[in-house]
C-alpha positions as a LaTeX table, in Angstrom:
\begin{tabular}{lrrr}
\hline
Residue & $x$ (\AA) & $y$ (\AA) & $z$ (\AA) \\
\hline
Met1 & 102.79 & 87.59 & 79.48 \\
Thr2 & 104.80 & 84.67 & 80.50 \\
Glu3 & 103.56 & 81.04 & 81.67 \\
Thr4 & 104.72 & 79.06 & 84.44 \\
Asp5 & 103.64 & 75.88 & 86.14 \\
Val6 & 103.89 & 77.16 & 89.68 \\
Val7 & 103.83 & 80.84 & 90.82 \\
Val8 & 104.79 & 81.53 & 94.56 \\
Ile9 & 103.67 & 84.82 & 95.83 \\
Gly10 & 105.95 & 85.86 & 98.54 \\
Ala11 & 109.72 & 85.74 & 99.12 \\
Gly12 & 110.00 & 84.85 & 102.67 \\
Pro13 & 111.12 & 81.45 & 104.11 \\
Ala14 & 107.90 & 79.58 & 103.36 \\
Gly15 & 107.71 & 80.91 & 99.79 \\
Ile16 & 111.36 & 80.32 & 98.94 \\
Gln17 & 111.34 & 76.81 & 100.39 \\
Ala18 & 108.05 & 76.09 & 98.41 \\
Ala19 & 109.82 & 77.35 & 95.36 \\
Ile20 & 112.87 & 75.03 & 95.87 \\
His21 & 110.77 & 71.93 & 96.51 \\
Ala22 & 108.69 & 72.65 & 93.45 \\
Val23 & 111.36 & 73.16 & 91.05 \\
Arg24 & 113.35 & 70.26 & 92.11 \\
Lys25 & 110.25 & 68.17 & 90.89 \\
Lys26 & 110.94 & 69.29 & 87.33 \\
Val27 & 108.30 & 71.93 & 86.89 \\
Ser28 & 108.63 & 75.79 & 85.95 \\
Val29 & 108.44 & 77.85 & 89.04 \\
Thr30 & 108.31 & 81.83 & 89.38 \\
Ile31 & 108.74 & 83.63 & 92.69 \\
Ile32 & 106.98 & 86.96 & 93.16 \\
Gly33 & 107.95 & 89.11 & 95.88 \\
Lys34 & 110.55 & 91.38 & 97.78 \\
Met35 & 112.62 & 89.75 & 100.64 \\
Ala36 & 112.40 & 93.13 & 102.43 \\
Asn37 & 108.57 & 92.27 & 102.97 \\
Ser38 & 109.25 & 89.29 & 104.88 \\
Ala39 & 109.20 & 89.40 & 108.86 \\
Leu40 & 112.34 & 87.44 & 108.76 \\
Tyr41 & 114.21 & 90.30 & 106.96 \\
Gly42 & 115.05 & 92.65 & 109.94 \\
Ala43 & 115.05 & 89.63 & 112.45 \\
His44 & 117.71 & 87.16 & 113.88 \\
Val45 & 117.13 & 83.44 & 114.16 \\
Glu46 & 118.64 & 81.15 & 116.84 \\
Asn47 & 116.00 & 78.54 & 117.39 \\
Tyr48 & 116.03 & 76.71 & 114.08 \\
Phe49 & 117.51 & 73.37 & 113.29 \\
Gly50 & 121.15 & 73.30 & 112.29 \\
Ile51 & 121.98 & 77.06 & 113.49 \\
Leu52 & 124.25 & 77.49 & 116.43 \\
Gly53 & 124.01 & 81.05 & 117.98 \\
Lys54 & 122.25 & 83.80 & 116.07 \\
Lys55 & 122.03 & 84.10 & 112.34 \\
Ser56 & 120.78 & 87.26 & 110.28 \\
Gly57 & 117.35 & 86.82 & 108.86 \\
Val58 & 118.56 & 88.70 & 105.74 \\
Glu59 & 121.46 & 86.11 & 105.40 \\
Leu60 & 118.97 & 83.31 & 105.42 \\
Leu61 & 116.74 & 84.73 & 102.88 \\
Lys62 & 119.55 & 85.68 & 100.46 \\
Asp63 & 121.09 & 82.24 & 100.73 \\
Gly64 & 117.63 & 80.70 & 100.17 \\
Met65 & 116.82 & 82.65 & 97.21 \\
Met66 & 120.15 & 81.94 & 95.66 \\
Gln67 & 119.44 & 78.28 & 96.19 \\
Ala68 & 115.99 & 78.61 & 94.28 \\
Glu69 & 117.71 & 80.44 & 91.33 \\
Thr70 & 120.53 & 78.02 & 91.13 \\
Phe71 & 117.74 & 75.11 & 90.93 \\
Gly72 & 115.98 & 77.01 & 88.17 \\
Cys73 & 113.49 & 79.31 & 89.73 \\
Lys74 & 112.74 & 82.57 & 88.10 \\
Val75 & 112.52 & 85.43 & 90.52 \\
Leu76 & 110.68 & 88.88 & 90.18 \\
Ser77 & 111.46 & 91.36 & 92.92 \\
Glu78 & 108.11 & 93.10 & 92.60 \\
Asn79 & 104.78 & 93.45 & 94.47 \\
Val80 & 101.75 & 91.54 & 93.17 \\
Val81 & 98.72 & 94.12 & 92.42 \\
Ser82 & 96.05 & 91.60 & 91.27 \\
Ala83 & 95.22 & 87.95 & 90.99 \\
Ser84 & 92.47 & 86.31 & 89.12 \\
Arg85 & 91.15 & 83.05 & 87.59 \\
Glu86 & 91.07 & 82.59 & 83.71 \\
Gly87 & 89.66 & 79.16 & 82.99 \\
Asp88 & 91.81 & 76.49 & 84.37 \\
Leu89 & 94.88 & 79.09 & 84.88 \\
Phe90 & 95.63 & 81.91 & 87.23 \\
Lys91 & 96.52 & 85.33 & 86.16 \\
Ile92 & 98.88 & 87.34 & 88.42 \\
Ala93 & 99.85 & 91.02 & 87.55 \\
Thr94 & 102.60 & 92.82 & 89.04 \\
Glu95 & 103.33 & 96.44 & 89.95 \\
Asn96 & 105.54 & 96.92 & 86.61 \\
Glu97 & 102.63 & 95.19 & 84.67 \\
Val98 & 104.03 & 91.92 & 84.19 \\
Leu99 & 101.46 & 89.29 & 83.62 \\
Ile100 & 102.11 & 85.63 & 84.74 \\
Met101 & 99.75 & 82.96 & 83.81 \\
Ala102 & 100.28 & 79.98 & 86.19 \\
Arg103 & 98.80 & 76.34 & 86.37 \\
Thr104 & 99.04 & 76.69 & 90.34 \\
Val105 & 99.58 & 79.35 & 92.91 \\
Ile106 & 101.26 & 79.15 & 96.29 \\
Ile107 & 100.25 & 82.06 & 98.74 \\
Ala108 & 103.25 & 82.75 & 101.18 \\
Thr109 & 102.95 & 86.41 & 101.87 \\
Gly110 & 103.07 & 86.22 & 105.66 \\
Ile111 & 100.73 & 87.87 & 108.10 \\
Ser112 & 98.83 & 91.00 & 106.81 \\
Arg113 & 97.21 & 94.22 & 108.21 \\
Val114 & 100.42 & 96.17 & 109.12 \\
Lys115 & 99.34 & 98.91 & 111.66 \\
Leu116 & 100.28 & 102.43 & 111.21 \\
Gly117 & 100.69 & 102.91 & 115.14 \\
Val118 & 99.24 & 106.53 & 115.51 \\
Pro119 & 96.56 & 107.86 & 117.86 \\
Gly120 & 92.98 & 107.20 & 116.81 \\
Glu121 & 93.88 & 104.19 & 114.62 \\
Lys122 & 92.65 & 101.62 & 117.08 \\
Glu123 & 89.70 & 103.69 & 118.48 \\
Phe124 & 88.31 & 104.22 & 115.00 \\
Phe125 & 88.78 & 100.94 & 113.46 \\
Gly126 & 85.73 & 100.00 & 111.74 \\
Lys127 & 84.25 & 103.55 & 112.30 \\
Gly128 & 86.20 & 104.99 & 109.39 \\
Val129 & 89.60 & 103.26 & 109.63 \\
Ser130 & 90.07 & 100.23 & 107.18 \\
Tyr131 & 93.00 & 98.20 & 106.23 \\
Cys132 & 91.41 & 97.04 & 103.03 \\
Ala133 & 90.20 & 99.34 & 100.32 \\
Ala134 & 89.01 & 96.48 & 97.99 \\
Cys135 & 86.73 & 95.36 & 100.82 \\
Asp136 & 85.31 & 98.58 & 101.98 \\
Cys137 & 85.33 & 100.64 & 98.83 \\
Asn138 & 81.43 & 100.63 & 98.49 \\
Phe139 & 80.98 & 102.39 & 101.87 \\
Tyr140 & 82.57 & 105.62 & 100.54 \\
Lys141 & 80.53 & 106.46 & 97.35 \\
Gly142 & 80.77 & 110.19 & 96.93 \\
Lys143 & 82.89 & 110.71 & 100.13 \\
Thr144 & 86.33 & 111.98 & 100.80 \\
Val145 & 88.89 & 109.29 & 101.81 \\
Val146 & 92.49 & 109.13 & 102.57 \\
Val147 & 95.01 & 106.35 & 101.77 \\
Val148 & 97.95 & 106.22 & 103.78 \\
Gly149 & 101.30 & 104.01 & 102.93 \\
Asp150 & 104.39 & 104.18 & 100.95 \\
Glu151 & 104.17 & 100.87 & 98.98 \\
Thr152 & 102.46 & 99.41 & 95.86 \\
Glu153 & 99.06 & 98.70 & 97.60 \\
Ala154 & 98.73 & 102.20 & 98.83 \\
Ala155 & 98.99 & 103.62 & 95.08 \\
Val156 & 96.75 & 100.73 & 93.84 \\
Ser157 & 94.18 & 101.46 & 96.57 \\
Ser158 & 94.22 & 105.27 & 95.85 \\
Glu159 & 93.42 & 104.60 & 92.40 \\
Leu160 & 90.69 & 102.12 & 93.18 \\
Met161 & 89.05 & 104.60 & 95.43 \\
Thr162 & 88.89 & 107.20 & 92.68 \\
Lys163 & 86.06 & 104.91 & 91.20 \\
Tyr164 & 83.97 & 105.38 & 94.34 \\
Ala165 & 84.93 & 108.46 & 96.39 \\
Ser166 & 84.55 & 112.08 & 95.35 \\
Lys167 & 88.05 & 113.05 & 96.59 \\
Val168 & 91.02 & 110.88 & 97.26 \\
Tyr169 & 94.06 & 111.90 & 99.16 \\
Trp170 & 97.31 & 109.58 & 99.24 \\
Ile171 & 99.47 & 110.47 & 102.27 \\
Thr172 & 102.98 & 109.06 & 101.52 \\
Lys173 & 106.25 & 110.20 & 103.20 \\
Asp174 & 108.82 & 107.87 & 101.58 \\
Thr175 & 107.31 & 106.71 & 98.46 \\
Lys176 & 108.45 & 103.08 & 97.27 \\
Ala177 & 105.97 & 102.28 & 94.72 \\
Ser178 & 106.82 & 101.61 & 91.24 \\
Lys179 & 106.60 & 104.59 & 88.71 \\
Lys180 & 103.77 & 102.78 & 86.67 \\
Val181 & 101.32 & 102.44 & 89.77 \\
Ile182 & 102.18 & 106.09 & 90.98 \\
Asp183 & 101.44 & 107.37 & 87.38 \\
Lys184 & 98.14 & 105.48 & 87.28 \\
Ala185 & 97.05 & 107.05 & 90.61 \\
Ser186 & 98.02 & 110.51 & 89.47 \\
Val187 & 96.10 & 110.11 & 86.23 \\
Ala188 & 93.12 & 108.79 & 88.01 \\
Gly189 & 92.79 & 112.27 & 90.09 \\
Val190 & 94.59 & 111.28 & 93.24 \\
Lys191 & 96.12 & 113.97 & 95.34 \\
Val192 & 99.38 & 113.09 & 96.55 \\
Val193 & 100.62 & 114.61 & 99.87 \\
Lys194 & 104.21 & 114.02 & 100.92 \\
Ala195 & 103.85 & 113.91 & 104.59 \\
Ala196 & 103.39 & 111.33 & 107.70 \\
Thr197 & 100.27 & 110.88 & 109.40 \\
Thr198 & 100.57 & 111.78 & 113.12 \\
Ser199 & 96.87 & 111.06 & 114.23 \\
Ile200 & 93.42 & 110.12 & 113.25 \\
Glu201 & 90.73 & 112.16 & 114.74 \\
Gly202 & 86.96 & 112.55 & 115.24 \\
Thr203 & 83.84 & 111.92 & 117.41 \\
Ser204 & 82.02 & 108.75 & 116.89 \\
Arg205 & 83.58 & 108.37 & 113.48 \\
Val206 & 86.73 & 109.47 & 111.58 \\
Glu207 & 86.60 & 113.23 & 110.62 \\
Arg208 & 90.20 & 114.16 & 110.00 \\
Val209 & 93.81 & 113.22 & 109.85 \\
Arg210 & 96.68 & 115.23 & 111.22 \\
Leu211 & 99.93 & 115.42 & 109.36 \\
Asp212 & 103.58 & 116.10 & 110.48 \\
Asn213 & 103.75 & 119.07 & 108.09 \\
Gly214 & 100.99 & 120.81 & 110.14 \\
Glu215 & 98.31 & 120.06 & 107.60 \\
Ile216 & 94.70 & 118.90 & 108.55 \\
Ile217 & 92.70 & 116.87 & 106.05 \\
Glu218 & 89.00 & 116.64 & 106.57 \\
Thr219 & 88.01 & 112.99 & 105.69 \\
Asp220 & 85.12 & 110.54 & 105.89 \\
Gly221 & 87.62 & 107.37 & 106.01 \\
Val222 & 91.16 & 106.35 & 106.27 \\
Phe223 & 92.53 & 103.29 & 104.56 \\
Ile224 & 95.74 & 102.01 & 105.94 \\
Glu225 & 97.85 & 100.42 & 103.20 \\
Leu226 & 101.37 & 100.06 & 104.40 \\
Gly227 & 102.60 & 97.13 & 102.37 \\
Ala228 & 102.19 & 94.78 & 99.50 \\
Lys229 & 98.74 & 93.29 & 98.65 \\
Ser230 & 97.77 & 91.20 & 101.84 \\
Ala231 & 97.24 & 87.47 & 101.75 \\
Ala232 & 93.37 & 88.27 & 102.68 \\
Asp233 & 93.17 & 90.41 & 99.72 \\
Leu234 & 94.70 & 88.01 & 97.22 \\
Ala235 & 92.42 & 84.97 & 98.77 \\
Met236 & 89.31 & 87.02 & 97.84 \\
Glu237 & 90.41 & 87.82 & 94.33 \\
Leu238 & 90.79 & 84.03 & 94.02 \\
Asp239 & 87.36 & 83.15 & 95.52 \\
Ile240 & 88.81 & 82.16 & 98.80 \\
Leu241 & 87.08 & 83.36 & 101.92 \\
Pro242 & 89.77 & 84.24 & 104.61 \\
Glu243 & 89.32 & 83.22 & 108.18 \\
Ile244 & 88.02 & 86.18 & 110.68 \\
Asp245 & 91.86 & 86.79 & 111.53 \\
Asp246 & 92.62 & 87.10 & 107.72 \\
Thr247 & 94.47 & 83.85 & 107.80 \\
Ile248 & 93.88 & 81.25 & 105.12 \\
Lys249 & 92.62 & 77.65 & 105.99 \\
Val250 & 94.57 & 74.75 & 104.34 \\
Asp251 & 94.40 & 70.92 & 104.55 \\
Ser252 & 97.38 & 68.49 & 105.29 \\
Asn253 & 98.88 & 69.31 & 101.89 \\
Cys254 & 98.58 & 72.94 & 102.39 \\
Ala255 & 95.66 & 73.12 & 99.73 \\
Thr256 & 93.02 & 75.64 & 99.97 \\
Val257 & 89.45 & 75.21 & 98.93 \\
Val258 & 90.16 & 76.32 & 95.33 \\
Lys259 & 91.81 & 73.68 & 93.34 \\
Gly260 & 95.38 & 74.62 & 92.32 \\
Ile261 & 95.88 & 77.31 & 95.08 \\
Phe262 & 98.00 & 76.48 & 98.10 \\
Ala263 & 99.07 & 78.50 & 101.20 \\
Cys264 & 101.92 & 78.16 & 103.59 \\
Gly265 & 103.73 & 79.94 & 106.41 \\
Asp266 & 102.38 & 82.71 & 108.64 \\
Val267 & 99.40 & 83.36 & 106.48 \\
Thr268 & 97.91 & 79.98 & 107.72 \\
Gly269 & 98.14 & 80.93 & 111.30 \\
Arg270 & 100.27 & 80.70 & 114.40 \\
Pro271 & 102.90 & 79.56 & 115.39 \\
Trp272 & 104.73 & 82.41 & 113.63 \\
Gln273 & 108.09 & 80.41 & 113.38 \\
Val274 & 110.57 & 79.99 & 110.57 \\
Ala275 & 110.54 & 76.21 & 111.39 \\
Lys276 & 106.69 & 75.89 & 110.57 \\
Ala277 & 107.11 & 78.15 & 107.43 \\
Val278 & 109.70 & 76.13 & 105.99 \\
Gly279 & 108.09 & 72.85 & 106.82 \\
Gln280 & 104.63 & 74.14 & 105.04 \\
Gly281 & 106.64 & 75.56 & 102.24 \\
Ala282 & 108.13 & 72.07 & 101.57 \\
Val283 & 104.62 & 70.37 & 101.72 \\
Ala284 & 103.08 & 73.06 & 99.40 \\
Gly285 & 105.88 & 73.10 & 96.87 \\
Ile286 & 105.49 & 69.32 & 96.52 \\
Ala287 & 101.85 & 69.30 & 96.30 \\
Ala288 & 101.62 & 72.08 & 93.74 \\
Ala289 & 104.47 & 70.39 & 91.58 \\
Asp290 & 102.74 & 66.95 & 91.90 \\
Met291 & 99.27 & 68.58 & 90.83 \\
Val292 & 100.89 & 69.98 & 87.66 \\
Arg293 & 102.71 & 66.69 & 86.89 \\
Gly294 & 99.23 & 64.77 & 87.50 \\
Ala295 & 101.08 & 62.69 & 90.34 \\
\hline
\end{tabular}
């Protein structure tokens, strides 16, 4: 277990900028997240101050992370699997079981609830299709469920659902989760199916999923968990109630309703632009560092 003054969850433009401004205030800062999870990773930027023509999002992120590390930030290229409060501190756990105790937290994970994009997903949303296992697990006690996704959150959600459902399938085509969380899911009794989901079917509610290998799995519910833990999930674990659109409400200092927790970037709502993300990142980083220093 390690300790830090500020932990930034998210390695996009908001999180990296928050880390840079915080560490420049002479406090210890740890960034947790994977740049590839940022919406900027596969994009180009041409409407940002100081950029002539187009610039690769990957290039911007890598340069920003290099800046942060040069100034003294510690970087963990992992996904967060849980967050909680312990007295005056916050405990953050990663997929490789690294535990971080932080005095302040900055949530900069970007927008959440990535869609699968298959027939039946939209039609059965709220009728057996969910994007949050932690939110809806109680509705599936003693039932059969399917969790779809390749990343950490799918593995973690699969393990979680074994505590409620009678049978849990994890559908994953190209597994990218860490070995530790995969092993935990396996030990818990999750049945892993190496395939892609092609459709979600039923009548008034979800009844089955169809896979690209020809297999059909009868199920009562489908949990779509395509990325890392969402901002909404993290917020709830830290006693923050997200808005109806899963964004997090903040004040002019990017502070949330919970003392010591800040949020910035796309997770606070529109506009989803690099300029806004970077600006809020600067505000959040300064505010978190000032709180640590008692300023």
